[in-house]
C-alpha positions in Angstrom: -5.2 -95.3 307.9 -1.8 -94.4 306.3 -2.1 -90.9 307.8 -2.7 -92.3 311.2 0.4 -94.5 311.0 2.5 -91.6 309.8 1.2 -89.5 312.7 2.1 -92.2 315.3 5.5 -92.7 313.7 6.3 -89.0 313.7 5.0 -88.7 317.3 7.2 -91.6 318.4 10.2 -90.1 316.7 9.7 -86.7 318.4 9.3 -88.3 321.8 12.5 -90.4 321.4 14.4 -87.3 320.1 13.3 -85.2 323.0 14.3 -87.8 325.6 17.8 -88.0 324.1 18.4 -84.3 324.1 21.5 -83.2 326.1 20.7 -82.5 329.7 22.3 -79.8 331.7 24.7 -81.3 334.3 24.6 -80.0 337.8 27.7 -78.3 339.2 30.1 -81.0 340.5 31.1 -80.9 344.2 34.7 -80.2 345.0 35.0 -83.8 346.3 33.9 -85.2 342.9 36.5 -83.4 340.7 39.1 -85.9 339.5 41.0 -83.7 337.1 44.5 -85.0 336.6 47.1 -82.3 336.3 50.2 -83.1 334.2 53.0 -82.2 336.6 55.7 -83.5 334.2 57.6 -80.7 332.5 57.5 -80.4 328.7 60.4 -81.7 326.7 62.3 -78.9 324.8 63.8 -81.2 322.2 63.9 -84.7 320.9 67.3 -86.3 320.4 67.9 -89.4 318.4 70.9 -90.9 320.3 71.3 -93.8 317.8 73.8 -92.5 315.3 74.0 -95.7 313.5 72.3 -95.8 310.1 69.5 -98.2 309.4 70.3 -101.2 307.2 67.7 -101.8 304.5 67.5 -105.5 305.3 66.4 -104.8 308.9 63.4 -102.9 307.8 61.7 -100.5 310.2 62.8 -101.1 313.7 60.7 -100.1 316.7 61.6 -97.0 318.6 61.3 -96.1 322.2 61.4 -92.7 324.0 62.8 -91.9 327.4 62.2 -88.5 329.0 65.3 -87.3 330.9 66.6 -84.3 332.7 69.9 -83.2 331.0 72.4 -80.3 331.1 73.4 -79.1 327.6 76.8 -77.3 327.5 77.8 -74.5 325.2 79.7 -76.9 322.9 76.6 -79.2 322.5 77.6 -82.0 325.0 74.7 -83.5 326.7 75.1 -84.6 330.4 72.4 -86.9 331.6 71.2 -86.1 335.2 68.2 -88.3 335.7 65.3 -90.0 334.0 61.7 -88.9 334.6 60.4 -92.5 334.7 62.6 -95.4 335.9 64.3 -97.2 333.0 65.8 -100.7 332.7 69.5 -101.0 333.5 70.5 -101.9 330.0 68.6 -98.9 328.6 70.2 -96.6 331.1 73.7 -97.8 330.3 73.0 -97.7 326.6 71.7 -94.1 326.7 74.6 -92.9 328.9 77.1 -94.5 326.6 75.6 -93.0 323.5 75.2 -89.6 325.1 79.0 -89.5 325.7 79.4 -89.6 321.9 76.3 -87.5 321.0 76.6 -83.8 320.4 73.8 -81.2 319.6 74.5 -79.8 316.1 76.0 -76.4 316.0 73.3 -75.2 313.7 70.6 -76.1 316.3 72.5 -74.2 319.0 73.2 -71.1 316.9 69.5 -70.9 315.7 68.3 -71.0 319.3 66.3 -74.2 318.8 68.2 -75.8 321.6 69.5 -73.6 324.3 72.3 -74.5 326.7 71.5 -75.2 330.3 69.4 -77.7 332.4 66.2 -78.9 330.7 64.0 -81.9 329.9 64.4 -83.7 326.6 63.2 -86.9 325.0 65.8 -89.4 324.0 64.8 -91.7 321.1 66.6 -95.1 320.9 66.1 -98.5 319.4 65.1 -100.9 322.2 66.5 -104.0 320.4 70.0 -102.5 320.5 69.6 -101.4 324.1 68.6 -105.0 325.2 71.8 -106.3 323.7 74.0 -103.6 325.3 76.2 -104.7 328.2 
């Protein structure tokens, strides 16, 4: 009797395992393909535009990133041309104001990590400070 139960259990296991085996999918039609192509250009660098130091009492503040098209001059000045995605008015003013002060370090320019010219970069900032900016 025990052998018969083991035989049925083993048979049941094999049947279930065979039914769950991966099946070959048929070739999809051209109308069924829904691949999304990332048309946004890659960012060449990430700039932290908040030059203020964090205060220990504040703890860890949340950060936000805005992808932007900029022109970097030979002396490291960053001129903001446009944002890839629309940004809030306060965020735009805050980033433009901080980019007037911001400079790419000479070491980064000399090493070739950041090259002068028009490119896309990510601008990191603290959204709490941007909301309060007028």
